[in-house]
C-alpha positions in Angstrom: 6.7 11.3 8.3 10.0 9.6 8.7 10.7 6.5 6.8 13.2 4.0 8.1 15.3 1.4 6.5 15.1 -1.8 8.5 16.9 -4.2 6.2 19.2 -4.4 3.2 19.8 -7.3 0.8 22.3 -7.2 -2.0 24.3 -9.4 -4.3 26.7 -8.5 -7.1 30.1 -9.5 -8.4 31.7 -8.0 -5.2 29.9 -10.4 -3.1 26.7 -12.4 -2.8 25.5 -10.6 0.4 25.6 -7.0 1.5 28.4 -7.4 4.2 30.7 -9.3 1.8 30.1 -6.7 -1.0 30.6 -3.7 1.2 33.9 -5.2 2.6 35.1 -5.7 -1.0 34.5 -2.0 -1.9 36.4 -0.8 1.1 39.3 -3.2 0.4 39.3 -2.3 -3.3 38.8 -5.8 -4.4 37.8 -5.7 -8.0 38.5 -8.1 -10.9 36.3 -7.6 -13.9 36.5 -10.2 -16.5 35.2 -10.8 -20.1 31.5 -11.9 -20.1 30.9 -15.6 -19.9 27.1 -15.9 -20.6 27.5 -14.3 -24.0 30.1 -13.2 -26.6 30.4 -9.6 -27.7 32.2 -10.2 -31.0 34.3 -7.1 -30.4 38.1 -6.9 -31.0 38.9 -5.2 -27.9 38.2 -6.8 -24.3 35.6 -5.0 -22.3 35.5 -6.5 -18.9 32.3 -6.8 -16.9 31.3 -7.5 -13.3 29.3 -10.8 -13.8 28.0 -12.9 -11.1 29.4 -16.4 -10.8 27.4 -19.2 -12.5 26.4 -20.7 -9.2 24.7 -17.7 -7.9 21.2 -18.9 -9.0 20.0 -22.4 -8.2 19.4 -23.6 -11.8 20.4 -22.6 -15.4 18.2 -19.6 -16.6 16.6 -21.6 -19.5 15.0 -24.1 -16.8 13.3 -21.4 -14.9 9.8 -19.7 -15.6 11.2 -16.4 -14.5 13.9 -14.4 -15.9 17.3 -13.8 -14.4 16.6 -10.2 -13.4 13.5 -11.2 -11.4 15.3 -14.1 -9.7 18.1 -11.9 -8.6 15.4 -9.5 -7.1 14.0 -12.4 -5.2 17.3 -13.3 -3.7 17.9 -9.8 -2.6 14.4 -9.3 -1.3 14.8 -12.5 0.8 18.0 -11.3 2.4 16.5 -7.9 3.0 13.5 -9.4 5.0 15.9 -11.6 6.9 18.1 -8.6 7.8 15.1 -6.6 8.8 13.8 -9.1 11.2 10.9 -10.3 9.2 10.8 -14.0 8.7 9.5 -16.0 5.8 6.1 -14.5 5.2 4.4 -17.7 4.2 5.4 -19.8 7.2 5.9 -18.0 10.5 5.2 -14.4 10.2 1.3 -13.6 9.7 1.8 -10.0 10.9 3.6 -8.8 7.8 0.9 -10.4 5.5 -1.6 -8.3 7.5 0.2 -5.1 6.7 0.0 -3.0 3.6 3.3 -4.1 1.9 4.3 -2.7 -1.5 7.0 -3.7 -3.9 8.7 -1.2 -6.2 11.8 -2.4 -8.1 13.7 -0.6 -10.8 15.4 -2.1 -13.7 17.1 -0.9 -16.9 16.9 -3.5 -19.6 15.5 -6.4 -17.4 15.3 -9.6 -19.5 16.5 -8.2 -22.9 18.9 -11.1 -23.5 15.8 -13.4 -23.3 14.4 -11.8 -26.4 17.5 -12.0 -28.6 17.0 -15.5 -30.1 13.2 -14.7 -30.7 14.3 -11.5 -32.5 17.0 -13.3 -34.5 14.7 -16.1 -35.7 12.1 -13.5 -36.6 14.6 -11.6 -38.7 15.7 -14.8 -40.5 12.1 -15.6 -41.3 12.0 -18.6 -39.0 9.1 -19.4 -36.7 10.4 -18.5 -33.3 9.3 -20.4 -30.2 6.9 -18.5 -28.0 8.6 -19.5 -24.7 10.7 -16.2 -24.6 7.6 -14.2 -24.8 5.6 -16.1 -22.1 8.7 -15.9 -19.9 8.9 -12.1 -20.3 5.3 -11.8 -19.5 5.5 -13.8 -16.4 8.8 -12.0 -15.1 7.7 -8.5 -14.0 10.2 -8.3 -11.1 7.8 -6.6 -8.7 5.1 -9.1 -9.4 7.4 -12.0 -9.1 8.7 -10.9 -5.6 5.0 -10.4 -4.6 4.2 -13.8 -5.7 7.1 -15.5 -3.9 6.5 -13.7 -0.6 2.7 -13.7 -0.7 2.4 -9.9 -0.7 -0.7 -8.1 -2.0 0.1 -4.5 -1.8 0.9 -2.1 -4.7 3.3 -3.4 -7.3 5.4 -1.3 -9.6 8.5 -2.0 -11.8 10.3 1.2 -12.8 12.2 1.5 -16.0 14.0 4.7 -16.3 17.6 3.8 -17.3 20.4 4.2 -14.7 18.2 5.9 -12.2 15.6 3.2 -12.1 16.5 1.7 -8.7 17.0 5.2 -7.1 13.5 6.2 -8.4 12.0 3.1 -7.1 13.3 3.8 -3.5 11.9 7.4 -3.8 8.4 6.0 -5.0 8.3 3.5 -2.1 9.1 6.2 0.4 6.3 8.3 -1.0 3.9 5.2 -0.9 4.7 5.2 2.9 4.3 8.9 3.5 1.0 9.0 1.7 -0.4 6.2 3.8 -0.7 3.8 0.9 1.8 1.3 2.4 3.2 0.4 5.9 6.2 -1.4 4.5 7.6 -1.3 1.0 10.4 -3.6 -0.6 12.3 -1.1 -2.9 15.4 -1.3 -4.9 16.9 -2.4 -8.2 17.8 -5.6 -10.1 19.5 -6.1 -13.5 21.3 -8.7 -15.5 24.0 -8.2 -17.9 23.1 -8.7 -21.6 24.7 -8.2 -25.1 22.4 -5.3 -25.8 23.6 -3.2 -22.9 27.3 -4.0 -23.4 27.3 -3.2 -27.0 25.3 0.0 -26.5 27.8 1.3 -23.9 30.7 0.4 -26.2 28.9 2.2 -29.0 28.7 5.2 -26.8 32.5 4.9 -26.2 32.0 5.1 -22.4 33.1 1.5 -21.6 36.7 0.9 -20.4 39.0 -1.9 -21.5 40.5 -1.7 -18.0 39.1 -1.9 -14.5 37.2 1.3 -13.9 38.6 4.0 -11.7 36.0 6.6 -11.2 37.7 9.0 -9.0 41.0 9.1 -11.0 41.8 12.2 -13.0 42.8 9.7 -15.8 39.7 7.7 -15.7 38.6 6.4 -19.2 35.2 4.8 -18.7 33.1 2.4 -16.9 32.6 -1.4 -16.4 29.2 -2.7 -16.5 27.9 -5.2 -14.0 24.8 -7.1 -12.8 23.1 -7.8 -9.5 20.3 -6.7 -7.2 19.8 -4.6 -4.1 16.5 -4.3 -2.1 15.7 -2.2 0.9 12.9 -2.8 3.5 11.4 0.6 4.1 9.0 1.0 7.0 6.9 3.7 8.5 7.9 5.1 11.8 4.9 3.4 13.5 5.9 0.0 12.2 9.7 0.3 12.6 10.9 -1.9 15.4 
């Protein structure tokens, strides 16, 4: 069975929608900067591709869901719009009647959320439980399912840098096996201190804008964002 891509939603530092981000790639527009949301405490500057502060509606600490999950919701909404499906909970009963799965990959998800809890614990303080409850409520696949009123299979894949690709492959197999008619599949991740320090420790982060196809390349720049595809079976594809 062939599986079709009917919609794409994406946001990253190159652009807050798929069209803008793609245009930036072809025009070689890139300007990584030092992280704003946290400090690395490192003597060398390691620029990152961070989303602008206004990307999400409200500061992270005021939200029940972690940043990674909220980025996934934004990308999923854009993908559904691009595919021709409207908001599920208002005008499109047809989609809610189908078997719609959600499979989303992430690398570290909301690790930054846990830092203060861990720091307080190490210092023998009594940490607040809010970071733990937010973490438990913020499974990206479950959050997307809740926002769009979907009741099919839900899976969050955590498999390092291949997580998003794995999620798309799993979603494809869900359709081929008959488990789902439609799957929202892709990846979402936020920048955090743990990831940045980890790649610096591995000596694979660059202090300059990355140039992956240059014979003198010297490392990568980390970034954050989300991208979701709407996958459909051949019978459903319009």
